Every structure is written in structure tokens, then in C-alpha cells.
C-alpha positions, -999 to +999 in steps of 0.1 A: +123-003-876+106-035-866+099-043-829+124-072-829+151-050-843+144-022-818+145-046-788+178-061-800+193-026-804+181-016-769+196-047-754+231-038-766+229-002-756+220-005-719+244+014-697+265-008-674+252+010-642+216+001-651+221-036-656+212-046-620+179-027-622+166-044-652+152-074-633+148-060-598+128-091-586+153-117-598+162-125-562+126-132-553+126-161-577+159-176-566+154-213-559+184-215-535+170-188-513+136-204-512+151-237-501+172-219-475+141-200-462+122-233-460+150-250-440+150-220-416+113-222-410+114-259-406+142-257-380+125-231-358+113-243-324+089-229-298+110-231-267+080-226-244+062-255-261+093-277-260+098-270-222+062-277-214+062-309-233+091-321-212+074-311-179+099-283-174+073-258-164+096-242-138+122-235-165+097-219-187+083-198-158+118-186-149+126-175-185+093-156-187+099-140-153+131-123-166+108-101-187+091-071-173+053-069-171+049-049-204+070-074-223+050-103-208+018-086-220+033-085-255+041-122-253+004-130-248-003-124-285+024-148-298+000-178-298-027-195-278-002-216-258+018-186-247-014-167-238-027-196-216+007-203-199+017-167-192-018-152-187-028-181-164+001-198-147+028-171-147+006-142-138-012-161-111+021-171-095+033-135-097+002-121-080+005-147-052+042-139-046+035-101-045+006-105-021+026-130+002+054-105+006+034-073+012+010-069+041-006-040+023-015-061-007-029-088+015-054-062+029-061-050-007-067-086-019-091-092+009-109-059+002-112-066-035-120-103-030-091-115-051-085-145-028-114-164-045-092-168-076-058-173-058-041-203-042-063-227-062-055-246-095-060-226-127-083-253-139-109-242-114-108-206-126-134-198-153-115-167-167-077-166-162-076-130-176-084-118-140-047-123-131-036-099-158-061-073-144-049-079-109-012-074-119-021-043-139-039-028-108-010-037-085+016-021-107-005+009-113-011+014-076+026+010-069+033+037-096+007+059-079+025+057-046+059+062-062+054+093-083+018+103-091-006+125-072-035+109-053-071+118-055-076+142-026-109+145-006-115+170+021-139+168+051-147+198+073-154+190+109-170+212+136-139+213+158-102+205+159-096+169+148-077+150+175-081+114+164-093+093+134-099+057+127-112+042+094-123+010+079-133+002+043-166+022+045-164+049+073-142+074+090-146+079+127-133+113+139-127+123+175-130+161+180-118+186+205-153+195+216-159+160+229-179+148+199-174+118+176-184+122+139-188+094+114-184+100+076-191+078+047-159+072+028-176+067-006-196+099-009-181+119+020-213+126+037-217+128+075-236+098+089-238+106+126-225+129+153-227+125+191-212+140+221-192+112+239-170+131+264-169+163+284-135+172+268-116+164+236-116+128+222-078+123+221-078+087+208-102+063+191-102+027+178-128+001+168-137-034+156-168-047+139-190-044+170-178-015+191-157+017+190-135+029+218-127+064+229-102+080+253-104+116+264-088+145+281-115+140+308-094+109+320-121+083+310-120+054+285-154+044+271-168+015+250-196+022+226-219+000+205-216+006+168-253-002+161-270+023+184-241+043+198-250+035+234-222+036+260-215+000+271-190+008+298-169+037+312-135+032+328-123+060+351-091+041+357-065+069+348-059+099+370-049+121+340-058+124+303-060+092+283-035+101+256-035+069+234-053+036+230-050+005+208-073-024+201-059-057+186-082-087+184-097-090+219-072-069+238-070-032+245-042-010+259-046+026+271-018+051+279-023+080+302-004+111+312-004+096+347+025+073+335+003+042+335-006+017+308-037-004+314-045-037+296-081-049+291-096-080+276-130-085+258-148-115+274-177-110+249-187-087+221-196-059+245-181-069+279-146-059+287-125-063+319-093-049+332-064-073+329-035-055+345-019-021+353+017-013+342+034+016+358+053+022+327+073+053+337+077+082+361+070+105+332+037+106+312+031+080+285+023+097+253+020+067+229+013+030+231+010+000+208+013-038+212+013-071+195+012-108+206+047-107+222+056-070+228+041-038+242+058-005+231+055+027+250+066+062+241+074+088+268+076+126+270+113+123+281+121+109+246+126+072+256+109+043+240+101+012+262+097-024+251+077-048+274+071-085+270+036-099+269+018-113+288+044-110+316+046-072+314+083-071+320+104-042+305+133-056+284+145-025+266+146+013+270+155+026+236+172+060+235+178+081+204+151+108+202+159+142+215+123+153+221+091+138+235+078+107+216+045+116+200+035+084+182+042+047+181+032+019+157+043-017+160+044-042+131+058-077+140+093-070+154+096-034+140+083-002+156+081+033+141+081+063+163+077+101+158+090+128+180+091+165+187+128+164+176+114+164+140+125+129+132+109+095+127+128+064+137+125+027+129+134+002+157+141-035+161+122-042+193+138-077+198+173-062+198+163-028+211+183-010+184+175+018+160+176+007+124+170+040+106+165+077+114+144+097+089+154+134+091+134+149+061+107+167+082+117+203+092+090+207+119+079+188+149+065+153+140+031+149+158+020+114+145+032+084+127+017+054+108+035+022+096+020-003+072+038-029+052+070-012+039+056+023+040+058+050+067+040+083+070+041+111+095+024+144+100+042+175+113+034+209+128+038+226+094+007+208+080+029+185+059+025+147+054+057+129+048+059+095+031+087+069+029+089+037+009+115+015+025+131-019+018+159-040+033+192-045+015+209-079+012+230-069+043+198-062+064+201-025+064+170-003+059+171+018+028+147+045+015+135+038-020+113+069-022+104+100-001+075+123-009+059+153+009+024+168+005+013+202+019-021+190+031-031+212+060-030+248+073-025+236+109-007+209+129-013+174+116-022+156+149-034+122+137-028+100+106-039+066+092-023+045+065-033+014+046-026-001+012-049+024-006-049+058+011-034+082+037-060+099+060-048+128+081-066+151+106-055+185+117-061+215+140-074+233+109-106+212+114-101+193+081-097+156+075-080+149+042-081+116+024-053+111-002-067+081-021-042+064-044-065+034-051-094+056-063-070+075-086-056+043-100-092+029-107-102+061-124-073+057-148-081+021-154-117+028-161-107+057-184-085+034-204-111+006-207-138+031-218-116+048-244-125+034-279-098+014-295-078+031-322-075+012-355-040+012-368-029+007-404-006-024-406+014-010-435+014+028-428+018+023-391-005+051-382-041+055-370-067+051-398 
């Protein structure tokens, strides 16, 4: 049989169900579909490009802002225009908005020197990819506070830790034996130790030039930071100095004699007494102040609000059922801790309690308030953390609560900033829970990890 005869016979004996499979690529060569595909490609528009060409940057920014950060990162690879607009303009505006609305991030931006690239035109920035890195660090840090474990560091002191104060480089610890120890925050080494009082150093604060100490021996002292010489001693209280606060050029001390004393710095190392406030018949256990208000906590469970500079009492806020152990003021909000095992948030202008936090099961010994975060330490050795926000109706709501079992003894002092929680205890330990260091460790680990090459077709690593 010839080839032509065979092919003709095969043609007429094809089963009906196999006819569509004879030319499986016939659609690929359809002219109508090619024309339709060309029309579709020609009709497509880049909405971002069209909006920017019409000077509708705000509309483009709003549309992109509806995406979460991960989707915005994916949009960077669409084209160069998208990369420049989102990675430069959108990310910069987002970083600035986050920092403006969070006091903790303002401190972090200053610490990391981000302000050099913010609040200036993007044309003056050499590398706009810094905004993507800033956002990645901010969101990773927020995630650390929300659900991940911090990097814990432990310092062992020679006596009970009664007070702590920290800056970006050092931790100052006031001990029960009357000494002050200074530790380096980076490598956790002791830098210096000196006996400053005859009895325990109950409270400590500092600025760039001096550090201040208050003691059970009833004295308040001012020390130079450079050579640790005592500049001045104030024997003004007749009982233990239980708390002190330094803000800008003003100082307040609270004593168990029921008196609050205000001081003013007239130079870097010279300080004078401004006034005495006989705050209460009972002992004053905690104090803090701002430009307009002074807040006092008492052993009889009341919280007093005083106007400054007049020094007139305007509110006596009731609510605690035990002695007030700690006070921290931030603008018109004040956080207090108490022996009734609760923490309360107050509006000092109105003199009302906004929220009561009942999660601790033991006496609350200290409290710290920074941005929209609160922490307290209790007698069980636990550190409690709350992330709060305000609803549209103005009510305080708890977005997150966490607890860490940090110490074997009473947590008697605590510090909080945007990066870490530092607590001191009667077990002689200072524990630094560093969320920023843990976040940076993860960032560096990701950057140092070699990129995995993926197959475009098999969708798996090569």
C-alpha cells in the first residue's frame, strides 16, 4: 500500500472521540483570538501612572494605603514607577505618620537617627530604600511586643535592687546597701560602683550631666556623672525619701513625712529649693509631674492632682483599695499601681478613672507608662504588660496583655521605653527584656541568609 493510500484510509477511519485531539494547537493559531488579545493588551492602563500624570498623587497614595505592608512590598516589583512611588513617597509618609502618633517610636527614631531622612523632600534623599527598612523594623518590633519573646539579659547585683534608671548606654542601679552601680547596656559589664548613702537608695533619676539619689537616710543628693562627686546634699525631709522625678530643669521629691519638695536647676550642677507642698497627712509614696500637673500617690490609697506652678490641689482621685506604690504621668494621663493588685489609668484633667487593669494576682509594687503601653511588677516576681488604645467613643481598650515570670522575689522597680522593659527585684537581679535587640537579630539573620534560587516553571528551589 502506498503512503498516500494509507494516509487517506487513516483519515476516514479516525474515531469520532479523537477528532478534537488531532490538531491540539489549532486554537493557538486562531487569528480572531490573536486580535482579541492585542485589543486587550492595548486597552490596559496603569492606573498609578494615569493618576500621577494628572497630579492626583493623593488618590494614588490612598489606593496603595488600602493594601497591607506585605502586599505593598509585592507591588514594588511591578515596574520602576511603582517602586519609586511606593518605596519612596508612600513608605516615607507611612513612617512619618506612625512616628507622629507614637511617642515610643519618636524616641526610637531619635535613637536610630531616622529623622535625617524624614520630613524632607524625597529628592534630597540619596537612597529611598531606607523607608522600606524603617517600616520593616517598626512592624517587626510591634510584632515582637505583641506575641514574641524578647531577648532576656540578667545582671546580678550585690544587694537588693531598690531603684533603676537607664539611658541608651547605661543602667544605674540603686541598691539596699546604699551603693549605686552602673552597668553597660551593650555588653552587660559593671562600669562603676560607689557608696552614696548610709542606707538604701530608694529612688534614682538623671540627665546628661548629673544623677540624683534619694534614700532611706532622709537625704536627697546630686552627683556629677563625670567624676561621681557629690555636688549637693539636701536634708530637707524628716523621713525616708521614697520617690523622686527629674524633668528638664525641675525636680520633685516625695517623702514619708507627707511632703513633696520642688527644686530647680539654675545651672548644670547648681540646684535650689523652689517650694514645699504639704501634700497629705499620710506618707507620700509616689510622685510625678509635667508642665501643668503634679501627681502624688499616698499610702491611704488616694491619688492627688495638683496644678503647677501654683501648687493647688484640684482632685483627690479615689478608687484603689490599697496603698499607691507607683505613679507615672504622660500628658493628661496618669498610671498608678497599688497594693490592691490593680493598675489604674486616670484622666488627671477630669479626675476620673478611665480603666482598671485587674490581671495581676499579687500586690503591684511599681508601674511604668510609655506611649500606649503599660507595665507593672508584682510581689510574685511577674512583669505584666498591656498594649492599649482608645476606641472611637473615647474608651480605653486593651489590645494585648502579656505576663513574664522574671524574678524570684518582689519586683520593686521597673523602666519602660520603646525597645525594652528593665526590672529590678529583691532577688538582686536586674533583668533586661530587650525586644529591639531580638528584632535586629532576626533582621540580620534574614539579610545574611543566602537567597534561594527558585525555578520559574517548577516553582521549587533549584
